[in-house]
N, CA, C and O of each residue as an XYZ file, in Angstrom:
444
protein
N      10.343      9.779     -3.849
C      10.596      8.506     -3.208
C      10.916      7.454     -4.271
O      10.334      7.473     -5.356
N      11.820      6.554     -3.972
C      12.271      5.577     -4.954
C      11.377      4.337     -5.025
O      11.587      3.475     -5.878
N      10.392      4.240     -4.147
C       9.476      3.102     -4.121
C       8.104      3.572     -4.580
O       7.656      4.661     -4.219
N       7.436      2.735     -5.384
C       6.076      3.039     -5.837
C       5.158      1.876     -5.530
O       5.612      0.772     -5.225
N       3.861      2.132     -5.612
C       2.882      1.079     -5.357
C       3.056     -0.069     -6.355
O       3.364      0.168     -7.523
N       2.864     -1.287     -5.911
C       2.973     -2.536     -6.674
C       4.403     -2.953     -6.989
O       4.595     -3.944     -7.695
N       5.412     -2.243     -6.499
C       6.795     -2.695     -6.641
C       7.023     -3.886     -5.724
O       6.401     -3.987     -4.666
N       7.915     -4.792     -6.127
C       8.311     -5.897     -5.262
C       9.567     -5.465     -4.526
O      10.570     -5.106     -5.144
N       9.506     -5.502     -3.195
C      10.615     -5.036     -2.373
C      11.029     -6.131     -1.393
O      10.288     -7.079     -1.132
N      12.243     -5.966     -0.857
C      12.745     -6.870      0.176
C      13.096     -6.032      1.400
O      13.657     -4.942      1.276
N      12.764     -6.545      2.578
C      13.078     -5.859      3.825
C      14.553     -6.112      4.126
O      14.992     -7.262      4.140
N      15.328     -5.043      4.369
C      16.767     -5.190      4.574
C      17.185     -5.028      6.027
O      18.307     -5.399      6.370
N      16.338     -4.492      6.892
C      16.672     -4.357      8.307
C      15.447     -4.623      9.156
O      14.315     -4.561      8.676
N      15.685     -4.919     10.420
C      14.594     -5.104     11.363
C      14.217     -6.558     11.545
O      14.891     -7.458     11.045
N      13.125     -6.776     12.270
C      12.679     -8.123     12.609
C      12.224     -8.909     11.383
O      12.289    -10.138     11.386
N      11.771     -8.236     10.354
C      11.263     -8.888      9.149
C      12.327     -9.011      8.056
O      11.987     -9.233      6.894
N      13.590     -8.871      8.403
C      14.695     -8.863      7.431
C      14.657    -10.105      6.542
O      14.493    -11.226      7.023
N      14.813     -9.882      5.234
C      14.843    -10.978      4.272
C      13.504    -11.314      3.654
O      13.458    -12.048      2.667
N      12.406    -10.800      4.203
C      11.087    -11.093      3.649
C      10.808    -10.200      2.454
O      11.276     -9.063      2.384
N      10.039    -10.731      1.519
C       9.663     -9.992      0.313
C       8.169     -9.779      0.274
O       7.397    -10.526      0.875
N       7.777     -8.742     -0.447
C       6.359     -8.486     -0.616
C       6.119     -7.362     -1.598
O       7.040     -6.661     -2.018
N       4.861     -7.211     -1.951
C       4.442     -6.165     -2.883
C       4.011     -4.961     -2.073
O       3.377     -5.107     -1.027
N       4.347     -3.781     -2.543
C       3.989     -2.546     -1.843
C       2.511     -2.254     -2.095
O       2.075     -2.142     -3.241
N       1.753     -2.133     -1.018
C       0.329     -1.857     -1.118
C       0.029     -0.369     -1.083
O      -0.897      0.098     -1.747
N       0.815      0.382     -0.305
C       0.547      1.808     -0.134
C       1.852      2.539      0.144
O       2.729      2.021      0.835
N       1.976      3.750     -0.400
C       3.146      4.590     -0.167
C       2.669      5.870      0.503
O       1.767      6.543      0.003
N       3.284      6.206      1.646
C       2.963      7.440      2.366
C       4.164      8.369      2.253
O       5.067      8.330      3.088
N       4.170      9.205      1.215
C       5.324     10.059      0.946
C       5.563     11.087      2.038
O       6.713     11.399      2.350
N       4.503     11.616      2.623
C       4.678     12.643      3.646
C       5.342     12.094      4.907
O       6.066     12.815      5.593
N       5.096     10.818      5.213
C       5.692     10.192      6.395
C       6.911      9.343      6.056
O       7.560      8.818      6.960
N       7.238      9.195      4.766
C       8.355      8.381      4.289
C       8.200      6.927      4.732
O       9.156      6.305      5.195
N       6.980      6.392      4.584
C       6.685      5.018      4.981
C       5.982      4.276      3.853
O       5.366      4.883      2.977
N       6.087      2.940      3.895
C       5.410      2.080      2.927
C       4.722      0.942      3.671
O       5.161      0.531      4.745
N       3.635      0.438      3.082
C       2.942     -0.725      3.612
C       3.228     -1.868      2.653
O       2.921     -1.781      1.464
N       3.827     -2.959      3.179
C       4.211     -4.101      2.358
C       3.293     -5.271      2.688
O       3.015     -5.547      3.854
N       2.825     -5.955      1.641
C       1.892     -7.064      1.790
C       2.524     -8.213      2.584
O       3.594     -8.708      2.231
N       1.853     -8.624      3.651
C       2.296     -9.761      4.449
C       3.414     -9.472      5.429
O       3.925    -10.397      6.061
N       3.809     -8.216      5.574
C       4.897     -7.850      6.476
C       4.357     -6.952      7.579
O       3.545     -6.062      7.325
N       4.810     -7.189      8.803
C       4.421     -6.424      9.994
C       2.908     -6.421     10.190
O       2.274     -5.370     10.274
N       2.350     -7.627     10.260
C       0.913     -7.770     10.460
C       0.580     -7.783     11.950
O       1.301     -8.372     12.755
N      -0.513     -7.129     12.301
C      -0.997     -7.095     13.677
C      -2.506     -7.331     13.676
O      -3.182     -7.143     12.665
N      -3.016     -7.748     14.837
C      -4.455     -7.907     14.997
C      -5.053     -6.597     15.490
O      -4.532     -5.976     16.416
N      -6.151     -6.183     14.865
C      -6.855     -4.980     15.296
C      -8.248     -5.402     15.760
O      -8.969     -6.105     15.052
N      -8.606     -4.962     16.950
C      -9.915     -5.281     17.505
C     -10.896     -4.194     17.079
O     -10.656     -3.009     17.309
N     -11.999     -4.602     16.460
C     -12.970     -3.624     15.958
C     -14.335     -3.861     16.608
O     -14.733     -4.995     16.875
N     -15.025     -2.769     16.849
C     -16.371     -2.843     17.410
C     -17.375     -3.177     16.308
O     -17.101     -2.925     15.134
N     -18.503     -3.724     16.653
C     -19.553     -3.921     15.657
C     -20.029     -2.575     15.098
O     -20.189     -1.609     15.844
N     -20.250     -2.524     13.803
C     -20.709     -1.300     13.156
C     -21.573     -1.675     11.959
O     -21.795     -2.858     11.700
N     -22.059     -0.679     11.232
C     -22.852     -0.947     10.037
C     -22.023     -1.702      8.998
O     -22.525     -2.593      8.313
N     -20.761     -1.334      8.894
C     -19.882     -1.954      7.908
C     -19.469     -3.361      8.339
O     -19.404     -4.273      7.515
N     -19.189     -3.534      9.634
C     -18.750     -4.810     10.174
C     -19.735     -5.207     11.282
O     -19.557     -4.826     12.438
N     -20.764     -5.966     10.928
C     -21.868     -6.275     11.839
C     -21.423     -7.033     13.087
O     -21.931     -6.779     14.179
N     -20.479     -7.961     12.934
C     -20.098     -8.818     14.057
C     -18.985     -8.240     14.913
O     -18.867     -8.595     16.086
N     -18.171     -7.362     14.356
C     -17.015     -6.881     15.106
C     -15.952     -7.962     15.119
O     -15.907     -8.796     14.215
N     -15.100     -7.961     16.125
C     -14.092     -9.009     16.255
C     -12.693     -8.506     15.959
O     -12.381     -7.333     16.167
N     -11.846     -9.416     15.466
C     -10.452     -9.086     15.189
C     -10.185     -9.191     13.692
O     -10.637    -10.130     13.036
N      -9.450     -8.225     13.161
C      -9.013     -8.288     11.770
C      -7.499     -8.110     11.741
O      -6.926     -7.456     12.614
N      -6.857     -8.693     10.739
C      -5.413     -8.584     10.633
C      -5.078     -7.518      9.590
O      -5.575     -7.555      8.464
N      -4.217     -6.557      9.989
C      -3.829     -5.476      9.097
C      -2.306     -5.383      9.038
O      -1.611     -5.870      9.929
N      -1.795     -4.753      7.982
C      -0.364     -4.493      7.856
C      -0.075     -3.069      8.290
O      -0.766     -2.134      7.884
N       0.954     -2.908      9.120
C       1.370     -1.589      9.550
C       2.468     -1.067      8.632
O       3.189     -1.860      8.025
N       2.609      0.254      8.519
C       3.656      0.806      7.663
C       5.040      0.630      8.280
O       5.193      0.584      9.501
N       6.048      0.532      7.405
C       7.442      0.513      7.839
C       8.174      1.623      7.107
O       7.707      2.106      6.075
N       9.306      2.025      7.633
C      10.047      3.124      7.043
C      10.581      2.724      5.664
O      11.026      1.594      5.464
N      10.531      3.648      4.737
C      10.958      3.365      3.362
C      12.453      3.087      3.263
O      12.900      2.440      2.316
N      13.234      3.572      4.236
C      14.669      3.316      4.202
C      15.004      1.874      4.561
O      16.138      1.439      4.356
N      14.044      1.126      5.090
C      14.268     -0.265      5.476
C      13.944     -1.261      4.376
O      14.049     -2.468      4.591
N      13.556     -0.782      3.206
C      13.244     -1.681      2.089
C      14.089     -1.314      0.872
O      14.484     -0.162      0.690
N      14.356     -2.333      0.037
C      15.065     -2.103     -1.221
C      14.283     -2.752     -2.346
O      13.681     -3.813     -2.176
N      14.300     -2.108     -3.476
C      13.619     -2.589     -4.664
C      14.357     -3.787     -5.245
O      15.583     -3.857     -5.155
N      13.626     -4.738     -5.845
C      14.259     -5.864     -6.531
C      14.245     -5.590     -8.027
O      13.291     -5.018     -8.553
N      15.312     -6.004     -8.711
C      15.438     -5.720    -10.146
C      14.560     -6.664    -10.959
O      14.693     -7.881    -10.827
N      13.659     -6.131    -11.803
C      12.785     -6.980    -12.611
C      13.389     -7.384    -13.963
O      12.763     -8.135    -14.712
N      14.599     -6.897    -14.288
C      15.219     -7.156    -15.585
C      15.873     -8.542    -15.587
O      16.777     -8.793    -14.791
N      15.429     -9.439    -16.465
C      15.938    -10.811    -16.509
C      17.404    -10.892    -16.933
O      18.086    -11.845    -16.557
N      17.910     -9.930    -17.699
C      19.301     -9.949    -18.136
C      20.262     -9.429    -17.077
O      21.473     -9.602    -17.211
N      19.753     -8.803    -16.039
C      20.588     -8.239    -14.986
C      21.194     -9.361    -14.144
O      20.537    -10.366    -13.874
N      22.447     -9.183    -13.733
C      23.072    -10.223    -12.907
C      22.475    -10.261    -11.504
O      22.684    -11.231    -10.776
N      21.741     -9.229    -11.114
C      21.065     -9.205     -9.814
C      19.550     -9.312     -9.991
O      18.788     -8.681     -9.259
N      19.118    -10.117    -10.972
C      17.692    -10.315    -11.247
C      16.987    -10.837     -9.996
O      17.417    -11.822     -9.396
N      15.901    -10.168     -9.609
C      15.098    -10.473     -8.432
C      15.898    -10.438     -7.138
O      15.549    -11.121     -6.175
N      16.963     -9.652     -7.106
C      17.715     -9.390     -5.886
C      17.666     -7.882     -5.656
O      17.283     -7.126     -6.549
N      18.049     -7.456     -4.478
C      17.952     -6.037     -4.160
C      18.972     -5.224     -4.947
O      20.117     -5.640     -5.123
N      18.540     -4.066     -5.413
C      19.406     -3.153     -6.162
C      19.139     -1.721     -5.720
O      18.064     -1.387     -5.222
N      20.149     -0.894     -5.918
C      19.944      0.534     -5.703
C      19.299      1.109     -6.953
O      19.420      0.552     -8.045
N      18.618      2.219     -6.779
C      17.864      2.825     -7.870
C      18.381      4.219     -8.144
O      18.609      5.002     -7.222
N      18.566      4.526     -9.423
C      18.969      5.864     -9.842
C      17.801      6.515    -10.564
O      16.859      5.842    -10.982
N      17.873      7.809    -10.704
C      16.856      8.558    -11.419
C      17.496      9.164    -12.665
O      18.529      9.828    -12.580
N      16.876      8.931    -13.820
C      17.431      9.420    -15.075
C      16.367     10.243    -15.790
O      15.194      9.872    -15.798
N      16.773     11.355    -16.386
C      15.846     12.202    -17.118
C      15.881     11.823    -18.589
O      16.946     11.763    -19.204
N      14.701     11.567    -19.146
C      14.599     11.191    -20.550
C      14.705     12.403    -21.458
O      14.778     13.536    -20.982
N      14.716     12.171    -22.758
C      14.819     13.239    -23.739
C      13.631     14.182    -23.725
O      13.759     15.359    -24.062
N      12.463     13.657    -23.330
C      11.263     14.502    -23.285
C      11.060     15.161    -21.922
O      10.032     15.797    -21.692
N      12.033     15.014    -21.015
C      11.967     15.668    -19.717
C      11.328     14.832    -18.625
O      11.192     15.300    -17.495
N      10.932     13.604    -18.935
C      10.313     12.751    -17.916
C      11.387     12.020    -17.104
O      12.444     11.673    -17.630
N      11.105     11.793    -15.828
C      12.037     11.079    -14.964
C      11.729      9.591    -15.007
O      10.568      9.185    -15.033
N      12.785      8.784    -15.013
C      12.633      7.336    -15.029
C      13.519      6.741    -13.953
O      14.597      7.265    -13.669
N      13.063      5.630    -13.344
C      13.890      4.909    -12.383
C      14.733      3.896    -13.134
O      14.246      3.219    -14.040
N      16.004      3.793    -12.755
C      16.939      2.931    -13.460
C      17.691      2.078    -12.441
O      18.031      2.553    -11.358
N      17.950      0.812    -12.793
C      18.749     -0.077    -11.950
C      20.202      0.372    -12.016
O      20.724      0.614    -13.104
N      20.863      0.487    -10.863
C      22.262      0.934    -10.821
C      23.218     -0.109    -11.384
O      24.301      0.246    -11.849
N      22.845     -1.391    -11.353
C      23.737     -2.463    -11.797
C      23.714     -2.605    -13.318
O      24.760     -2.554    -13.965
N      22.512     -2.783    -13.890
C      22.433     -3.056    -15.330
C      22.054     -1.828    -16.154
O      22.252     -1.824    -17.369
N      21.520     -0.795    -15.526
C      21.143      0.424    -16.239
C      19.794      0.350    -16.923
O      19.402      1.287    -17.618
N      19.064     -0.766    -16.736
C      17.762     -0.920    -17.368
C      16.701     -0.120    -16.622
O      16.759      0.045    -15.403
N      15.736      0.371    -17.387
C      14.650      1.132    -16.780
C      13.742      0.206    -15.972
O      13.443     -0.910    -16.397
N      13.309      0.678    -14.808
C      12.380     -0.078    -13.974
C      10.986      0.430    -14.317
O      10.661      1.585    -14.043
N      10.157     -0.431    -14.918
C       8.858      0.026    -15.397
C       7.868      0.291    -14.269
O       7.992     -0.242    -13.166
N       6.881      1.130    -14.577
C       5.791      1.378    -13.642
C       4.839      0.189    -13.718
O       4.403     -0.195    -14.804
N       4.520     -0.388    -12.571
C       3.570     -1.498    -12.522
C       2.235     -0.930    -12.076
O       2.150     -0.263    -11.044
N       1.200     -1.191    -12.847
C      -0.116     -0.643    -12.510
C      -0.918     -1.592    -11.684
O      -2.051     -1.284    -11.314
């Protein structure tokens, strides 16, 4: 999958089109991602040991990974902080790296 946790992405289709957020969770088996502040719903919870009062909590639902695009973090890129396509490049030591299609700069892993 071309998206990883803590990447900054922009929603390109759907009701949330144009919104940005940080990826909180990636579900590779379902091809979905959870983006911070996007597609929030209220969930009604019963009182329990963990949540003594119960009530309503707001959670983010997953959206399909094909509906988001990564933003370029490279300041020299002409599409800096705009959506870009991502390529995969193999390094000399055999490791795979994500690369911006526009400027060719490596997209670093954010921890």
